[in-house]
N, C-alpha and C positions, 0 to 999 in steps of 0.2 A: 794542904794535900801533898803527901809525900811523892817525891819523884818516882819511887820504885813502882808505884801502881801503874805507870805508863811505860813499862818495859814490854809492851804488846803481849802480855800474857792475858789472853781474853778472859780467863777464869778469875784472875785477880781483880780485874775491873768489875766483875760481877758484884763485888762487896760494895761498890760505890753507886750502882745503878738502882733505879726505881724498880718497883714491883708491878708496873704496868704489864698487863697480860696481853701478848699478841697472839694472833691465830697462827699456829705453826703445826706442820706435820713432819715427822721423820721420813726423809726420803730413802728408798731402797731400790737397788737395781742390780742386776747381775754384773759380776765383775768381768770386764772385757778390756784388759790392758792393751794399749796400742803403742806404736813407736813413739819416741820422744816428741814432744810438742813444743813449738816455740813459745817461750814465756813472755807474756805481755808485761810491759814496764809499769808496775804499780807506782802511783803518784801520791795518793792519799789514803787515809783511813779515818773514818768519822764514826764517833760514838754518839748517836743523836739523844740518847737518854742522859748523857753527861754533858753534852755540848762541847766535846773535846774533839779536835782534829789533829792528826799526825801527817806531817808533810815529809815525804821521802826525798832525799837528795842522793845522787849516784856518782860513783867514780867513772873514769873513762871506759873501764872494762865492763860497766854495767852493775857492778856489785853495789850494794846499798852502803853509802858513806855515812849517812846520819838520818835520824828521824826527829823532826822538830815538832813539839806539841804546843798548840795554843788552846785557850779555854780553860787553862788551869791557873791557879792563883800565882804560882811561880813558874814562868815559862821554862820549859825543860827540853833538853836535847840529848838524845841517845846516839852516841858516836861509836863507830865500828872501825877496827883496824884488821889488816890482812897480812898474812905472810904467804910463802910459796905453797903451803898446804891448804889454805883457806882462811876462815875467820879466826883471828888470833885474840881479839880483845873486844869487849863491849863495856862502855863506861858512860855513866849518866853525868851530864853537867850539874853543877851544884851538889854533887854527891861525893863522898869519900870512897865509895865502893868501886871496885873494878872486877871484871870477870875475864879470866884468861884461859885460852884453850890450847891443849898440848897435843902433839901428833906424834905417831911412830915414823921415824925418818925413812924406814924401808918400805913399810906397807902404805904409808900416808894416811892410815886410819886414825880417827880421833881416839885418844887414850885417856884423856883427863880434862876436866873443866874445874877451875879453881876460883873460889870467891876470896877476895882479898880487900883490905882496907888500907888507905894511905897512911904510912907511918914515916913522917919526916920526908926524906927524898925518895923513899921506896915504898913498898907494900908489905903488909903482914897478912899471911894467909890465915883464914878462920873456917873455911869449909872446902871440900874437895869431893869430886865425883869421878870415879874411874869407870872406863868403858871396856868390857871384854867382848870381842866380836869373834864370830866364826870365820873360817877361811873365805867364805863368800862375802864377808863384810857385814853380816847381819848381826845385830846386837844380841848377845846371849845373856849378859848379866851386867848390872850397874850397881856399883858399890858407892855408898855416900858416907863420908867421914866428916866429923867435926875436928878442927885443928887448933891447937893452942901450943903454948911454950913447951908442954910435956910431950907433944907429938900428936899423932892422928888416932882417933877413936871411931871404930865403925859404928855408924848410926843405923844403917839399914842396907839390905841387899835386895835387888829387884831381878827376878829371872823371867824370861820371855818365851812364849810358845807362839807359833804362827800357823795360819790356816793353809789350805792347799794353794791359795793364791799368793802366798808369801807375805801376807799382811799380819801384823801383830793381832793375836786373838785373846790372849790372857797374859797379864802381868802379875806375878805374885811377889809381894813385898814383905819381907820378914825383918823386923826391927831387932835391935840389941837385946830386947827383953823377950824375944821369941814371939811377939804378937804378929799377927798376919793380917794383911790388907790385900785383897784381890781386885784388880781392875779388869773387867771383862769388856771387850769391845764387841758390842752386840750388832753394830751396823755401821756402814761407811757411806760416804757421800757418793754421788755419781762422779764420773770423771771430771777432774778439776785441776787447773794449773794454779799454783799458789807460791808465795815467797816463804820458804821455810823460816827464814830469819824472823819473820814477823810473828811466828807462833812459839818460839823458844821461851821456856820459862827460865829467864835468867836469874830469877830469885831462888831457883831450885826449891820451889815449894811443893805443894800437895800433888800437882799434876806433872811435876818433872819426870817421873819414870816413863811417861809417854811423850810429853811435849819437851823432849831434849833434842840436841843437835843430831845424834846418830839415828834416832827413830824417825824424826822429821825428814832427814835426807832420804831414807827409804821411802816414806810416804810420798815425797815429792816425785821420786822416780816413778812410782806406781800410780801417781795422779789421783790420790784418795786422801780424804780427811776423816777422822772418826765422827760418826753422826750420833751414835748412842753409846754411852759409857755407864756401866753399872759398877759402882765401888762398894765393896763389902768388907767391913772391918770385923775382926774376930777377937774375942777374949777367950783363949783356949779354943774349944770347939764350938763355942756359942757365938752367934751373930750378935755383934754389939751395936753396929750402925750400918745403914745402907744409904747410898747416895746415887741419884740418877741424873746424868748429864746428857740432855738431848739437844741437838743442834739441827735447825732447819737451814738449809743452804739454798740460796739463789744463785744459779750458775747459768751464765749465758755464753754460748760458744766456747765452753770450757773455762771461761773466766769466772773467778769467784767475785760475785757482785754484793752479796749481802749474807750475813749470819744472824740468826735469832737463836740465842742459847738460853735454855731453861734448865735450872738445877733445882731438883727436889731432894730433900734430906729428911730421913726418918726422925731425926732429932729436932729439926726445925722444918715442919712440913710445908709452911708457906713458900710457894716457888719464888726463886729469884730469876730475873730476867736480865739480858744484856743484848744489845743489838749493835752490829758493826756494818758499815757501808764501805765499799772499796772503790776508788776512783782511778782511772787509767788515762 
C-alpha cells in the first residue's frame, strides 16, 4: 500500500474502502457565521473500513508536527515544516516526494505549491500550482503546471465563484485541451471547527481545486466544509461524466466527530463509501 494514500485526502482513501452502505443524510442548515471559535486539539483520525489510524503530534505553538499512520503494511509518517508565513513543506517518510509552499513576502498570501522529487542532495520539481487571490485574500484562480527540464506546461486553470456568504459556489476547471470540468458545491455542513491541514490534497489530484491550502483556509475561517459536490465533465458542450460526492457529518459542540462519504459516478454507478472518526 503506497504511502501517498495516507496524506489525509479523504477522497483518495475512498479507493481503498469497502462498499459497505451506511445510513446517511446530507445535512443542511442556514449559514450563520459567528466570531472565531477556539479550535480543539485533534489527536487521532481513524478509518474503520480500512483499520487505519493516524496519530497527530504537535509543535509547541500548536501546529501539527506530524501524523503517524498505523494499520498499514509499511508504517508511514507525514511530516510538516513551517516558516514565518505558515506551512512550508509536507513530506512523507519512506517517500522521495516533497511538497513545498511559497508565499508573497509582502502580502503573506500563498502563491504556489510545488511537488518535487529527491534528486541527489536536492529536489527536482515536477509539478506546480500557482494561486491568484483578490485583494481580500479570496482565491480567484488556480493554475496547475507540469514541470520538466524544458520548463513548465500549463495543465489546467481553475476559476472560482462565491455565494453571498463568501463560500465557494462553483469551480470551473479548463484543461490545456479546452475540456471543461465544473465542480458545484450544492451544500455545506453545519458550523464546524476542523484542522485544514488534514484535508489538503497534497497529491494535487482530482479534488485539489477545492481541497487546496487557500480554499481550506477560507472554509476554516467560515467554519464550514462541503457536504455535497457535483462534478460535471464536458466534451465540448456535451456532458461526458457526472460524479456526486455526498458527506454526512457528525458534529458535536462544533467539533467534527465523524464523516461518512459517498461517491456516485455515472461511469461506475456502484457507490463508494468511506468513513472517518476524529478523536480529541
